[in-house]
N, C-alpha and C positions, 0 to 999 in steps of 0.2 A: 170379690171385695166391693166395698161401698164406693160408687163413683164420686169423683170430686169435680165440682164445677166452680171455677175461679173467675171472678170479674176483675179484669185488669183495666182500671180506669185511665191509665197512662197519665199524661199531663192535663187532665180534665178534673174539674171539681173544686172551685173555691168553697169556703166553709159552708155557705148557705146551700149551694148546690149539692155538696157532699151529704149534708144533713138530710135534705129532702130525698135524695136517691137512696141513702142507707135506710131511712125509715120506710120507704116504699118496698125495699127488698125484705126487710124484717117482717113487715105486716103481711106481705104477699106470700112469704115462705111458710106461713103457718100450715098450709095444706100441701106442702111439698115433703114427700117422704122417700126414704130409700136412697138419698143422695146427700152428700156433704157440700155445703156452700161456703165460699170464702170471698171476701172483698179485698181488693188491693188498691186503695186510693193513693193519691200523692202523699208524700211525706207530711206535708203541712196539714192534711186532713186526717191523719191517723188517729190523733187523740179524739177528735169529734166522732169518727166512725166507731172507734173503740167504745165510747160511752153509749152509743146507740145500740150496738150489737152485744153488749156485755151480758145481758140476761137472755140472749137468744142462742140458737144452735149455730149461728153463722160465725165463722172464724175470720180473724183479721190477718191479712197478708201484706207484706211490703213488696215494693217493686224492684228493690235492689239492696245491696249491702256491700260494705268494704270488708276486707279480710282481717284487718287489724282491730284490736279492742279499743285503742285510743292512739292519738298521735297528731302530728302536723300534716293532716290530710284535709285541707280546706274544701268544704262542700260535700264531704263524705259522711256517711252514717254507719256506725258499727252495728254488728249483730246484737250486742248486748243492749244497745239503746233501743233497738226494735223490740226485743223481748220485754224490756221494761215498759214499753207502751202497750203490751198485750198481744203482740203479733205471734201467731202460731206458725205461719208460713212465710217464706221469702222467695220471690222469683229471682233466679240467677241465670245469667247467660242469655237473656232475651235477645232476639236478633237485632232489635234496635240498639241495644247496648253494644253488641258485637260490631255492627256495621256502621252505625252513626258515631258512636263514641269509641270505636276501635278497641274494644275489649278483646283480649286474646284468649286462646284456650288456657294458657298458663295462668292468667288472671282469674278466670272462672274456676280453675282447679284449686286455687287458694281460697276462694270464697266458700266452696261447698263444705269442707271440714270445719271452717271457722263458724259457719252458720249452725252446724250440728252441735259444735262444742258449746254454743251459746243457748242451746235448747230450742232452736228453730228447725223447722222441717223445710228443706230446700225443694223448690220446684225447678228442676234443671231443664232449660230449654235447649233443644238441638234442632237443626234443620239446614237445608241446602238452598242456595240461590237458584234462580232460573237457569243461569249458565251451567251450573254444576249438574242440575237435573238433566239438561239437554245433552251434556257430555257423559251421561250415565255414571255420575260420580256420587249419587245420593248415598248409597251404602257406605262408601269410603268416608265421606264427610261426616255422616252421622256417627259412624263407628269411631272415628278419630275424636270427635267432640265428647262422646260418652267415655271412651277409654281415658282420655286426658283428665276428665273431671272426677272419675270414679275409681281409678285404679288404686289409689292409696287408701281407700276405705275398707274397713274390715266387715265381715258378714253381719256382725251384730248391729250395725247402724243403717244398713241398706233399707230396712223397713221404714225408716224415717224419710226416705227420699222419694219424691214423685218426679216423673219425667214428662216433658211436654214436647211432642214433635210439632214444630212450627215451620213449615216450608216458607222460606223468606218471600217467595214469589206469590204467596197466598195471603200475606198479612196486610190488611187494609186495602187490598186491591179489588175485593169482591169476587176473586177467583179462588175458590177453595179446592183443595185436593179431592179427588174422587174417592168414594169408599174403598175401591180396589187399591188405589195408591196408598191410602192411609193404612190399610191392612198389611200391605207388603212391607212398609217401613216399620210398623209396630212389631211385626213378627221378627224383623231384622234386629230391632232394639232388644227384644227378648233374647235373641241368640247371643248378642254381645254380652248381655248381663250374665247369661249362663256360662260364657267363656271366662268372664271376670271372676265369678264365684262358682255357682252350680245352679241346676235347674230349680231346686227348691227355693233358694234365695232370689233367683231371677223372677220367680212368680209373685213375690210380695210387693214389688214396685208397681205403683199405678202409672200407667202410660196415658197421658192426656193428648188431645189434639187441639191445636190452635191455628187459626188461619181463616178469617172471614166466616166464622161460625155464626149462624143466625137462626131464628126460629124456623125458617123455611127449610133449612137443610139439616137441622139438628137430629131429626128423627132417623134419617137414613144413616147418618154418621154414628149415632149412638148404637146402632145395631152391628157395627163392625166388630169382629172378634179382636181381642187384645186391646180394645179401646176402653179406658176406665175413667173417662171424664173429659172435660173441655177447659181450655184456657181461653176465655172470651174477651175480646177487645172492645171494639165499637158498640157491639150489641149489648154490652153490659151497662151502657150509660142510660138505658131505659129499663126501669125495674120490671115492667111487664114482659118485655122481650127477654130479659135475662132469666126470668122465672120460667118462661115457656121453654127455653133451652134446657133448663134443669129438669123440667117435667118429661123431657124426651127419654129419660132413663126409667120411666115407670114401666 
């Protein structure tokens, strides 16, 4: 399947910065082939980035969404609103949402089908903390997060879901998981998917890795079996660095 590389800008990028960065990615991506690119700017920059990427092959992604269509949810954004802005993807269950803003498995589980119903393709994030890894609970945590979010979906929509393994201890720390650690978890993710549906449908989900991905380690990580792309944080704030990571899949 075609690898997916997503740039998660997090809370970076006022309009002028977002415009410059998006134009840099669009211009530099003209010689990038065999990989799908997506940019996830802050909510306020979505219209600006949408206008810049509209005639390119680069997709627009949102960093979060609520599960309701409308209502008294101050500060939230619905999946329909994001789709209206031109988003194709939406990141759900990111570790920063889970651990800083206390999103629960149950909340994430409501967001996934809501996003799909609105025509968005979820990028569902899962991953363990350092304490959980040291306690040998990685498989249990990742399995719980996957099962909670996906168990209600039917086989027909699983092709619209991408997964992102993001070990919490590797996000923004400069300490990425080793290729062996990534391979072990990604194989475990594929096993859980096969248990939820079957091997055929388990094989259609892209499994991305996120956690201090940078140009220097992208090559060895891209070679990992069962790895189908990256969810890139800090390194996506420089167009050249982000595109170097995308080229790791050549």
